[in-house]
Every structure is written in structure tokens, then in C-alpha cells.
C-alpha positions as CSV (number, residue, x, y, z in Angstrom):
1,A,-15.2,58.5,11.8
2,S,-13.9,58.4,8.3
3,A,-11.1,56.0,7.4
4,R,-8.1,57.5,5.7
5,L,-6.7,55.8,2.7
6,K,-3.1,54.7,3.1
7,P,-0.8,54.7,0.1
8,L,0.1,51.3,-1.3
9,K,3.7,50.1,-0.7
10,P,4.9,48.3,-3.8
11,E,6.4,44.9,-3.3
12,V,10.2,45.2,-3.7
13,R,11.8,42.4,-5.6
14,S,15.3,41.9,-6.8
15,Y,16.3,42.6,-10.4
16,E,17.0,38.9,-11.0
17,A,13.6,37.8,-9.6
18,L,11.8,40.4,-11.8
19,L,13.8,39.3,-14.8
20,E,13.0,35.6,-14.2
21,L,9.3,36.5,-13.8
22,A,9.3,38.5,-17.0
23,R,11.1,35.6,-18.9
24,S,8.5,33.1,-17.7
25,Q,5.4,35.3,-18.3
26,R,6.1,37.1,-21.5
27,F,4.1,35.6,-24.4
28,D,6.5,36.7,-27.1
29,L,9.4,34.9,-25.3
30,K,7.3,31.7,-24.9
31,M,6.6,31.8,-28.7
32,A,10.3,32.4,-29.5
33,R,11.3,29.5,-27.2
34,A,8.7,27.3,-28.9
35,Q,10.0,28.3,-32.3
36,V,13.6,27.5,-31.3
37,T,12.5,24.0,-30.1
38,A,10.6,23.4,-33.4
39,R,13.7,24.6,-35.4
40,E,15.9,22.2,-33.4
41,A,13.6,19.3,-34.3
42,L,13.6,20.3,-38.0
43,A,17.4,20.5,-38.0
44,S,17.6,17.0,-36.4
45,K,15.1,15.7,-39.0
46,A,17.1,17.2,-41.8
47,V,20.2,15.4,-40.6
48,S,18.4,12.2,-40.1
49,D,17.0,12.4,-43.7
50,L,20.6,11.9,-44.9
51,L,20.6,8.4,-43.4
52,P,18.6,5.4,-44.7
53,D,15.4,4.2,-43.1
54,L,16.0,0.8,-41.6
55,G,13.3,-1.7,-40.5
56,L,13.7,-4.9,-38.6
57,I,10.7,-7.2,-38.5
58,G,10.5,-10.5,-36.7
59,A,7.9,-13.3,-37.3
60,L,7.0,-16.3,-35.3
61,A,4.4,-18.9,-36.3
62,Y,3.2,-21.9,-34.3
63,S,0.2,-24.1,-35.1
64,L,-0.9,-27.5,-33.7
65,G,-3.8,-29.3,-35.3
66,T,-6.0,-31.3,-32.9
67,S,-7.3,-33.8,-35.5
68,A,-4.3,-34.1,-37.7
69,E,-1.2,-36.1,-36.9
70,D,2.3,-34.7,-37.1
71,H,4.3,-36.1,-40.0
72,P,7.7,-37.4,-39.0
73,D,9.1,-36.5,-42.4
74,P,10.6,-33.0,-42.3
75,F,10.1,-32.6,-46.1
76,A,6.4,-33.3,-46.1
77,N,3.9,-30.4,-46.2
78,D,1.9,-30.3,-43.0
79,P,-0.3,-27.1,-42.9
80,F,-1.9,-28.2,-39.6
81,N,1.1,-28.7,-37.4
82,G,4.1,-26.4,-37.6
83,F,6.6,-24.0,-36.1
84,G,8.4,-21.3,-38.0
85,Y,10.3,-18.1,-37.4
86,G,12.0,-15.4,-39.4
87,F,13.6,-12.0,-39.4
88,Y,13.4,-9.5,-42.1
89,L,15.5,-6.4,-42.7
90,G,14.2,-3.5,-44.8
91,L,16.1,-0.6,-46.1
92,N,14.7,2.5,-47.8
93,W,17.1,5.3,-49.0
94,S,16.1,7.9,-51.4
95,F,19.1,10.0,-52.1
96,S,19.0,13.3,-53.9
97,A,22.2,15.0,-53.1
98,A,21.2,18.6,-53.8
99,R,18.0,18.3,-51.7
100,L,19.4,16.3,-48.9
101,L,22.7,18.2,-48.5
102,G,20.9,21.6,-48.7
103,N,18.2,20.8,-46.2
104,P,20.5,20.5,-43.1
105,R,22.2,23.8,-44.0
106,Q,18.9,25.5,-44.5
107,A,17.5,24.1,-41.2
108,Q,20.7,25.1,-39.3
109,A,20.4,28.7,-40.7
110,A,16.8,28.9,-39.7
111,L,17.7,27.6,-36.2
112,R,20.5,30.2,-35.8
113,K,18.0,32.9,-36.9
114,S,15.4,31.7,-34.3
115,R,18.1,31.6,-31.6
116,A,19.2,35.1,-32.5
117,Q,15.6,36.4,-32.4
118,L,15.1,34.8,-28.9
119,K,18.3,36.4,-27.7
120,G,17.2,39.7,-29.0
121,L,13.8,39.4,-27.3
122,E,15.5,38.5,-24.0
123,Q,17.7,41.6,-24.4
124,L,14.6,43.7,-25.1
125,V,13.0,42.3,-21.9
126,K,16.1,43.3,-19.9
127,L,16.1,46.8,-21.3
128,E,12.4,47.2,-20.6
129,L,12.8,45.9,-17.1
130,I,15.7,48.3,-16.4
131,E,13.6,51.2,-17.8
132,H,10.6,50.3,-15.7
133,T,12.6,49.8,-12.5
134,E,14.3,53.1,-13.0
135,Q,10.9,54.7,-13.6
136,V,9.6,53.3,-10.3
137,R,12.7,54.6,-8.5
138,R,12.2,58.1,-10.0
139,H,8.6,58.0,-8.9
140,E,9.5,56.9,-5.4
141,K,12.0,59.8,-5.1
142,T,9.4,62.2,-6.5
143,L,6.8,61.0,-3.9
144,E,9.4,61.4,-1.1
145,A,10.2,64.9,-2.3
146,K,6.5,65.7,-2.3
147,K,6.0,64.4,1.2
148,M,8.9,66.6,2.4
149,A,7.3,69.6,0.6
150,M,4.0,68.9,2.3
151,R,5.7,68.7,5.7
152,A,7.6,72.0,5.0
153,A,4.4,73.7,3.8
154,K,2.6,72.6,7.0
155,Q,5.4,73.8,9.1
156,W,5.5,77.1,7.3
157,M,1.8,77.6,7.6
158,T,1.9,76.7,11.3
159,S,4.7,79.2,11.9
160,T,2.9,81.9,9.9
161,F,-0.3,81.5,12.0
162,I,1.7,81.6,15.2
163,N,3.3,84.8,14.0
164,L,-0.2,86.1,13.0
165,S,-1.4,85.6,16.6
166,S,1.7,87.7,17.7
167,G,0.9,90.4,15.1
168,L,4.2,89.9,13.2
169,V,2.7,88.9,9.8
170,T,0.6,90.8,7.3
171,S,-2.4,89.5,5.5
172,G,-0.5,89.3,2.2
173,R,2.0,87.0,3.8
174,I,-0.8,84.7,5.2
175,L,-2.4,84.5,1.7
176,N,0.9,83.6,0.1
177,T,1.4,80.9,2.8
178,L,-2.1,79.5,2.2
179,R,-1.6,79.5,-1.6
180,S,1.7,77.7,-1.3
181,Y,0.2,75.1,1.0
182,F,-2.7,74.3,-1.2
183,Q,-0.6,74.2,-4.3
184,A,1.7,71.6,-2.6
185,S,-1.3,69.6,-1.4
186,A,-2.9,69.7,-4.9
187,A,0.3,68.5,-6.4
188,Y,0.6,65.7,-3.9
């Protein structure tokens, strides 16, 4: 016995699920999102370049000599026994008004451009998804119409052969019926 192949039923998903899947899987969208993230970081860096660089450093020193005695005089130099601490504040600010004030504007413009490109790509994905889902719907309707045509052709052929056994049909009518049936089955 030969097994008949059954047509595959496509998995039906909602438009939102398909859109979310497309957004997560499309490589061009991933690249555009990464570009927006990088442009946001560059814009933040450009703004932070306007501010000075500050550094706060702390120091702590403690030493205790085992063979040297501690001098009771606070003004005597004792390199073997000691305790000291300190804090240091460093400031670095290179200010070039033309360069520093232009960089944030340039970075914000590049960020807006990247966001617009990402939005355009997302719109393109939506349009492609709509196009493909409509194409699938058209194919489903076409397959349904072909199935109905095959059923009608089978019924027509059956009724023609019943009429042949009764002597009500000519051979031209039988050939026309067979030709129509095989054309429908070849198209299916």
C-alpha cells in the first residue's frame, strides 16, 4: 500500500507575534539597534567632554620599625616609625569652545539619523510582513478554489460516466469531461 502525501498546514500566528519574531530575528534591525546604542553612548560622551575630569586620590602610610625606637618629639625625623595620610584632588579640563560645543550637536544629529533609520527599517519590516501575510492568504484562497474545482470536476466526470452507461452522452462529451478533469488535476 502506498502512503499518500498530505499537504502541510502552515502554522497560523497572529500579526503581532509575527512582527515581534521579525523584529527579533532580522539582522538589519539588530545592526540598526546596535548603531543607535553606540550613537547614544557617543552623544553621552560628547556631553561629558564639556565637563572637567576630576580625580580624588587617598593615601595612607603606616610603618613600625622593630629595632628603632619611637621618638617622642613630633618634629624629629623618624623614617622607621610613622603614620600618615592624605587626600589629593586632581582636575583636568581642556577647553576648546568650537570643538567641545560642536561635538554634542554633531553627536545628537548622528543619533537622530540612526533612530530615523531604525524607525524606517521597522516600517519596512511591517510592510514586508503585511505583503507576505496577504500573499499567504491569497495562496490559501487559491488552494481552496482549486480543491473545489477538483471536487466539481470529479462530480462532473462521475455524472458523465453514469450518463454514458445510460446511453445519454456522446463520445465527444466524454472526451471533453476527461480533458477538463485532467487539466484541473494538473493545475492542482
